[in-house]
C-alpha positions in Angstrom: -17.6 -7.0 67.5 -13.9 -7.0 66.6 -11.5 -6.3 69.4 -10.0 -2.8 69.3 -6.3 -1.8 68.9 -4.4 -0.6 71.9 -2.5 2.7 71.3 0.2 3.7 73.7 0.5 7.4 74.7 4.1 7.8 73.5 6.1 10.7 74.7 3.5 13.3 76.1 5.7 16.2 75.0 6.0 14.7 71.4 3.7 14.2 68.5 2.2 10.8 69.7 -0.9 12.3 71.2 -1.4 14.6 68.2 -1.2 11.6 65.8 -3.7 9.6 67.8 -6.2 12.5 67.9 -5.8 13.3 64.2 -6.2 9.6 63.3 -9.5 9.4 65.3 -10.8 12.5 63.5 -10.1 10.8 60.1 -11.4 7.4 61.2 -14.2 7.3 58.6 -12.1 8.8 55.8 -9.3 6.3 56.3 -11.6 3.4 57.2 -9.7 2.8 60.5 -10.6 -0.1 62.8 -11.6 0.8 66.4 -8.8 1.7 68.8 -8.4 3.2 72.2 -5.7 5.4 73.7 -4.0 4.6 77.0 -3.4 7.4 79.4 -5.0 10.4 81.0 -8.2 11.7 79.4 -7.8 15.2 80.7 -4.3 15.4 79.3 -5.4 14.3 75.8 -8.4 16.7 75.8 -6.1 19.6 76.8 -3.7 18.6 73.9 -6.5 18.7 71.4 -7.5 22.2 72.4 -3.8 23.3 72.3 -3.4 22.2 68.7 -6.8 23.4 67.6 -8.6 20.1 67.0 -12.2 19.6 67.9 -12.4 16.0 69.3 -14.5 14.3 72.0 -13.0 11.9 74.5 -14.6 9.2 76.6 -12.9 7.4 79.5 -14.0 3.8 79.2 -13.0 0.2 80.1 -11.3 -1.8 77.3 -14.5 -3.8 76.7 -16.4 -0.6 76.0 -13.8 0.9 73.7 -15.1 -0.5 70.4 -18.7 0.7 71.0 -17.6 4.2 72.0 -15.2 4.6 69.1 -17.8 6.0 66.7 -18.7 9.0 68.9 -15.6 9.7 70.9 -12.0 8.8 71.2 -11.9 6.1 73.8 -9.3 6.6 76.6 -8.4 3.8 79.0 -6.9 5.1 82.2 -3.5 3.8 83.3 -3.5 5.5 86.7 -0.5 7.6 85.8 -0.7 11.3 84.9 1.2 13.0 82.1 2.4 16.5 82.8 5.0 17.3 80.1 4.3 20.4 78.0 4.4 20.1 74.2 8.0 20.3 72.9 9.4 20.2 76.4 10.0 16.5 77.5 10.9 15.9 81.1 11.2 12.9 83.4 7.9 13.6 85.1 5.9 11.6 82.6 8.3 8.7 82.2 6.1 6.4 84.4 3.0 7.3 82.4 4.8 6.3 79.1 6.0 3.0 80.5 2.7 2.2 82.1 0.8 2.7 78.8 3.1 0.3 77.0 2.9 -2.3 79.7 -0.9 -2.1 79.9 -1.3 -2.3 76.1 0.7 -5.5 76.0 -1.3 -6.9 78.9 -4.6 -6.1 77.2 -3.4 -8.0 74.1 -2.1 -11.1 76.0 -5.3 -11.2 78.0 -7.4 -11.2 74.8 -9.0 -7.8 75.3 -7.3 -6.0 72.4 -6.3 -7.3 69.0 -2.8 -5.6 68.7 -0.5 -2.9 70.1 0.3 0.3 68.2 3.1 2.3 69.8 3.4 6.1 69.5 7.0 7.6 69.5 8.9 7.8 72.7 11.8 9.9 73.9 14.3 7.3 74.9 16.6 9.8 76.6 13.8 10.8 79.0 13.1 7.1 79.8 16.8 6.3 80.3 17.0 9.0 83.0 14.0 7.4 84.7 15.8 4.0 84.8 14.5 2.5 81.6 16.9 -0.3 80.8 16.0 -1.2 77.3 17.5 0.2 74.1 14.0 1.0 72.8 10.4 -0.1 72.3 11.2 -3.3 70.5 13.2 -5.0 73.3 10.8 -3.9 76.0 7.9 -5.3 74.0 9.8 -8.6 73.6 10.4 -8.8 77.4 6.7 -8.1 78.1 5.8 -10.9 75.6 8.1 -13.5 77.2 6.7 -16.8 78.3 8.2 -19.4 80.6 11.3 -17.3 81.1 12.0 -17.2 77.3 12.1 -13.8 75.6 11.2 -14.0 71.9 13.5 -12.5 69.2 12.1 -9.1 68.4 11.7 -8.1 64.8 11.0 -4.6 63.5 9.2 -4.3 60.2 8.6 -1.3 58.0 5.5 -2.0 56.0 3.6 -0.6 53.1 1.1 -2.2 50.7 3.9 -2.7 48.1 6.9 -3.4 50.3 7.8 -4.9 53.7 11.3 -4.4 55.1 12.8 -6.0 58.2 16.0 -4.3 59.4 19.0 -6.6 60.1 19.7 -4.9 63.4 17.4 -3.3 65.9 18.8 -0.7 68.3 22.2 -2.4 68.0 25.2 -0.4 69.3 28.0 0.0 66.9 30.4 -2.0 69.2 28.0 -5.0 68.8 27.4 -4.5 65.1 31.1 -5.2 64.4 31.2 -8.5 66.3 31.3 -10.2 62.9 35.0 -9.3 62.8 35.7 -10.7 66.2 37.0 -14.2 66.7 38.5 -16.1 69.5 41.9 -16.1 67.9 41.9 -12.5 67.0 43.4 -11.6 63.5 44.3 -15.2 62.5 44.2 -16.4 58.9 40.9 -15.3 57.4 39.2 -15.4 54.0 36.7 -12.7 53.4 34.5 -13.1 50.4 33.5 -9.9 48.8 34.7 -6.8 46.9 38.1 -5.8 48.2 37.2 -2.1 48.1 34.3 -2.7 50.4 36.3 -4.9 52.7 39.1 -2.5 53.1 36.7 0.4 53.7 34.9 -1.7 56.3 38.2 -2.3 58.1 38.9 1.4 58.1 35.4 2.5 59.2 34.2 -0.4 61.4 37.4 -1.8 62.8 39.4 1.4 63.1 42.3 -0.3 61.4 43.9 2.8 59.9 47.6 2.8 60.4 47.6 -0.7 61.9 48.4 -3.0 59.0 52.0 -4.1 58.4 51.7 -5.7 55.0 49.2 -5.8 52.1 49.6 -8.1 49.1 47.5 -7.3 46.1 47.1 -9.8 43.2 44.8 -7.9 40.8 43.7 -9.0 37.3 46.7 -8.6 35.1 44.9 -6.6 32.5 41.6 -5.9 30.7 41.4 -8.8 28.3 39.0 -11.7 28.7 41.5 -14.4 29.0 41.1 -15.5 32.6 40.8 -19.2 33.7 40.0 -18.3 37.3 38.4 -21.2 39.2 35.3 -19.8 40.9 34.1 -23.1 42.3 36.0 -25.2 44.8 34.5 -28.5 43.6 34.9 -27.8 39.9 38.5 -27.7 38.5 37.9 -28.2 34.8 37.5 -24.5 34.1 37.4 -23.6 30.4 38.9 -20.3 29.2 36.3 -17.9 27.8 33.4 -19.9 28.9 30.7 -17.8 30.6 29.1 -20.9 32.1 32.2 -21.4 34.2 32.0 -18.0 35.8 30.2 -17.1 39.0 27.1 -15.1 38.6 28.1 -12.6 41.2 28.4 -9.3 39.2 31.4 -8.0 41.2 33.3 -11.2 40.6 32.4 -11.3 36.9 33.9 -7.8 36.7 37.0 -8.8 38.6 37.9 -12.0 36.8 36.3 -11.7 33.4 38.2 -8.4 33.1 35.5 -6.5 31.2 36.1 -2.8 31.9 33.8 -0.3 30.4 36.4 2.4 29.9 39.3 0.1 29.1 42.6 0.8 30.7 41.1 3.9 32.4 38.6 1.7 34.4 41.4 -0.7 35.2 43.7 1.9 36.6 40.9 3.6 38.5 40.1 0.2 40.0 43.7 -0.2 41.2 44.0 3.4 42.4 40.9 3.3 44.6 42.2 0.1 46.3 45.7 1.5 46.7 44.4 4.7 48.3 42.6 2.6 51.0 45.7 0.3 51.3 47.8 3.4 52.1 45.3 4.4 54.9 45.4 0.9 56.4 49.2 0.6 56.4 51.4 1.4 59.5 54.2 3.9 58.9 56.6 1.0 58.8 54.3 -1.1 56.5 54.6 -2.2 52.9 52.4 -3.0 50.0 53.2 -5.6 47.3 51.4 -5.6 43.9 51.8 -8.6 41.7 51.6 -7.8 38.0 52.7 -9.0 34.5 54.8 -7.2 31.9 51.7 -5.9 30.1 50.7 -3.3 32.7 53.8 -3.2 35.0 54.6 0.3 33.8 51.1 1.6 34.5 50.9 0.0 37.9 54.3 1.6 38.8 52.9 5.0 37.8 49.8 4.5 40.0 52.0 3.4 42.9 54.3 6.3 42.4 51.4 8.7 42.5 49.8 7.0 45.6 52.9 6.3 47.7 55.5 8.6 46.2 58.5 7.7 44.1 60.7 8.1 47.2 58.9 5.1 48.8 59.7 2.6 46.0 61.6 -0.2 47.6 62.2 -2.9 44.9 60.8 -4.6 41.9 60.9 -8.4 42.5 60.9 -10.8 39.5 59.7 -14.3 40.0 59.6 -17.3 37.6 56.3 -18.6 36.5 55.5 -22.3 36.1 56.0 -21.9 32.4 56.5 -19.3 29.7 54.0 -18.4 27.0 54.7 -19.7 23.5 55.3 -16.7 21.4 56.8 -15.9 18.0 59.6 -14.1 19.9 61.2 -14.7 23.3 59.1 -16.5 25.8 57.9 -14.6 28.9 58.9 -16.6 31.9 58.7 -14.0 34.7 56.1 -11.9 36.4 56.8 -9.0 38.8 56.0 -7.8 42.3 56.2 -4.0 42.9 57.2 -3.3 46.5 56.4 0.1 48.0 56.6 1.3 51.6 54.4 3.8 53.3 57.5 5.6 54.6 60.8 4.2 53.4 62.7 5.8 56.3 60.6 3.9 58.8 60.4 0.6 56.7 60.4 -2.6 58.7 62.5 -5.2 56.9 64.2 -8.4 58.1 67.1 -9.7 56.0 66.8 -13.2 54.7 69.6 -15.6 55.4 70.1 -19.1 54.0 72.4 -21.9 55.0 75.2 -22.3 52.4 75.4 -25.6 50.6 78.6 -27.7 51.0 79.4 -27.5 47.3 79.4 -23.7 47.5 82.2 -23.6 50.1 85.1 -24.4 47.8 87.3 -21.6 49.3 86.7 -22.9 52.8 89.6 -25.4 53.0 90.2 -25.3 56.8 88.4 -26.8 59.8 88.0 -25.1 63.1 87.6 -27.4 66.1 87.5 -24.8 68.8 90.3 -23.9 71.3 92.3 -22.4 68.4 92.8 -25.7 66.6 92.7 -25.3 62.9 93.5 -28.0 60.4 93.2 -28.5 56.7 90.4 -30.8 55.5 93.0 -33.0 53.9 94.9 -33.5 57.2 91.9 -34.8 59.2 89.6 -37.8 59.0 86.3 -37.2 57.3 84.5 -38.7 60.3 85.7 -35.6 62.3 84.4 -33.1 59.7 80.9 -32.9 61.1 82.1 -31.7 64.5 84.1 -28.7 63.0 83.3 -25.5 61.4 84.6 -24.7 57.9 86.7 -21.5 57.6 89.1 -19.9 55.1 92.3 -17.9 55.3 92.0 -14.2 54.5 94.0 -11.1 55.2 92.8 -8.8 58.0 94.2 -5.7 56.4 92.7 -3.8 53.5 94.2 -4.4 50.1 93.3 -0.8 49.0 90.6 0.5 46.8 89.6 -1.2 43.6 90.1 0.4 40.2 86.3 0.5 39.8 
């Protein structure tokens, strides 16, 4: 005869006992294999009367459960009494719940039962009684450990047409975001994925709202299929307009092939959604930079004005490209970077300074050696020039306002 299934009692105040009793009553209809229930026979009989079910119960040893299953619901005693009333969980039955789980696993590992079926538990009740595990799954894994090694627990949701294994099991949120944590903190990092999802994840999972100083966005320049984006690191001979050279990831095809269902409207919606999240991420003193070409510069400026406000426009930076496009009219040699702040009055900016080249200092005809000694370049030896600072002679008084 096949070995029976071991059913845990679950939370006595919950639906676990009801489910077990109802399942036994429908054993023939559902073609259920033999099983036994772990716990107090008197408690289960009282529950059946309470919910109006006519069921017989038999307290048996595990070895007798399969034979008794056809005539009565087999109950294997755990030595612990359950006293909680339906719908009123309390800590008085915590020991009975834990004992039924522990005994069910013991019966399976000893070869007396074929598998464990767990009824729902009330974790809050068990926690108050000192239960140290997040849930069933981790407790079962510990009970199944061998030679000091605890197996990795896996929870599966199963149906005849689909089986699903969750990625995390009873995982606290603080542990679920460990993906973002690295030894060096927020060092240089490349995140592969849709920028909208990444920024939203930073807001929701990492609580990065108002903590980012600078965001640089280099979106597709337009909605035409003219990109030669290189999607593969090891393949550099990318041919323009060749589908075979594009990644098969749908989001990347949308981003770099520039196919937008509603034309410019889809393109501007794409930018607006990302700029809204960018604004949430930025610190009050932070800035966003958007790189764009002439084709859609005016549209991008309008979206930025709408998102950040015209008053927070800082500058439009022009930079020279590697080469201009051959056109029938003037060549286009420059692209643009639109710079907006979250709050211009609080903008953090450090001025850039560069060393002047010697050939630029034609007006600086004097050399200062310190101690007040000033000489003209012509009156000193060139070998002494490196030890001096160049200076020029200017008036210390204002010459008045200019005509302009």
